[in-house]
N, C-alpha and C positions, 0 to 999 in steps of 0.2 A: 155941787154937782157938775156943772157945767166947767168950772175949771179943773176939775179932776180928770176930765176928759175920759170917764170910764166908759167903757165900749162893752157891749154884751158878750157875755161870756158862754152863749149858746151856740156860737159859731159863725153867725153873721157878722158880728163885729160893729153894729150899729151904735152910734152914741145914745147912752142911756137918757141924758139930759134931753136931747133933742126928742125921743121919743115920749117923753114925759110932757115936753112942752107942747108936742103937737096935740096930745089927747088933752091937755089942760084947756088947750084953746079951742078945742071942739064944744060948740054948744050943744047941750043935750040934758034930758032931764035926770039920766042916769050914766054912770060911768063905771068900767071896771078894770081891775088890775088882777092879772092872771100871772102866777107862778107856774112856769113851764118845768115841771118834774118828771118829765117823760123821758128818762134817760135810758135810751136804748141804744145808744151807740156801742158795739161790741169791744168788750175790754175797759170799758169806762166805768167809773164807780165813785166820782168826786161828790156828785150831788146828792148820792145816799149816804156818804160819810158828813157831810154838812146836814143834812136834815136829822140824821141820828144823833149826831154829839153836838151840833151847834143850832139846833131849830130856833133859837132866841135871835140869832142873827138874820136868818131868813124871815123870820114874822116881823121883826123889827124894821127890816127893810121894806115889807109889805105895808106896814103901817105908815111909814114916811112916804113911800109911793104913793100911797091912797091919798094921804093929806095932800101931796104936790100936785096930784092930777084932779083932786075932788071927786074922787071915787068913795063910795060907802060899803061896796062890796070887793073882797077880794076871794079868789078861787085858786087852790093848788091843785093842780092837774097831777096826780101822782102816777106813777107808771104802774101798771097793774101788778107786776112782779114784786113790788114793793108793798103790797098789801099787808105785810106782816109788821109793818112800820105804822099802821093807821091808829092803832089804839093809844101808842105813845105818843103821837102827834096830835092827838085829839085831846088827850090829858093835857098837855102842854097849852093847847088853846084855852081849854078851861081855865086854867091857872092864869092866864092872861086877863081872861074876862073878869075873873074875881079881883085882880089887881087892878082893874080900869085901866088895862093895856089895850083891850079891845072892847068894843060895846058903845055905848051912848057916851058923849061928853068926855071924850078920853083925856085922862089925867086933869080934868076940869076945865078943859077947853070947849067952850060952848059951841054947840053945832058941828064939832067934829066927831062923827059917828062913822064907826068902820068896823067889820067883822069880818072873819076868815072861815070859809068852809074849805074841805076836802073832797075831791071827787077822784074816783078810780079810773084809769084808762083800762083797755082791755087787750093791751100787749101789741098794738099796731105800731110798728116802727114809723110809719108815715106821718103819726100824730106829733112827733117831734117839730115838724114843720108848724108854726104858729098859726096859721089859716086853717090847716086840717084840724089842729088841736081845738080851735074853736067849734069847728062843726061837729066834733066828736061832744064837746061839752054841751053842746044843744040838742044831743039825742041824734043827730043825723050820721051818715057814713064819712068816716074820717078821711076826706079828700081835699087837697089844696085848693083854695079859690083863685080865681084869675083876680089878679090886680092892677090898676085901681078898681073900686075903693080898698083903702087900707084899713087895717083893725084900728088903728087910732082914730080912724072916722066912724068906720062902720065895721063892728067886732062883734062881740059875743051879744047874741040877740038883737043885733043891728045898732048897739050902742057903742060910743068910742070906748076902746079898750086897749090897755097897753099889757103886753106879753112879755114878761122877763124871767130869764133863767136863773134857777136857784142860786148860782155862785155869783150872778150879778148882784140880786138882792141881799146877798151875805156880805158884799162890799160897801153897801150903802151905810150902816150903822158906823162903820170906820171913818168914812169920809165926813159924816156930819160930825163926827166928835173930833178927828183929827184935822180936817181940813183937806182941800182939794191940793194945797202945795204939797202936803205930806204924802198926798197918794202918789203924785206926779214924781216922787224921789225913785220909784221903783218903776221896772219896765223899761221902756224906750221911749223915744220922742213922740213916736206914732201911736205907740201902744202903751198908754201908762199903766202903774199898778201891778199888782201881783196877779199870779195866774196859776192855778192848780192843775196838775198833770197826773193822769194815772199810768201807774207802772204796773203791767201785768203780763201774763203769758209765760214763757221759759226763760225766767229770771231767778236769781238768787233771793232779792228781797222785793217782792210784791207790795205795793202800796201807794201812796199819792205823794207828790212833791209841790210844795208852795214855793213858786219862784219869785223873788229870791228866797230860798230857806232849805231846809234839810229834807231829806226823805223821811216820811212818815209811814211806818208799817202798818197795814190794815189788811183785814181778810178780804176775798173778793170771790 
């Protein structure tokens, strides 16, 4: 992950491996990994497509992240307008539990216990910011926190928390399977890997584009 130089795809561009290492290094009884699926940016829908068509990539990325940072709990913070996706995502999570891809001693790895739950947001745009998202998860008003402390030390319920975007997490299984060097073949020297772009508005072919790649049609 470190060699791949994967940066967060939610906008901040913070190195994913650094965020995971800082969370892993924090000493606490509990740790959390949160998937930021509060896709509220006008005209964007890439995370929705990933969760609808490729949930295995997102959830597998969460499991890998959970193992890396030492978390036992993963939470998907799902945009309130995406409630219609909830049943399908819950069904997929149940399938993962049946196949021992979630739960206790995942794939026979003793002590590797990790599960994922989904929480719905209430449509507040500001909750796309990670500290406001954490406040909302706790049942508080979704307002950004003053930093420091940072979520990697004091996050959800005061415990170390890594908050990662849907697209970021979906890249993780590819990197684990194909390696950091493969991932670095794409993108630029300072921004490695592929990137999804939403194409919407007054255009002939709305959809999303995987760079490098081709335009993929999708309703929006």
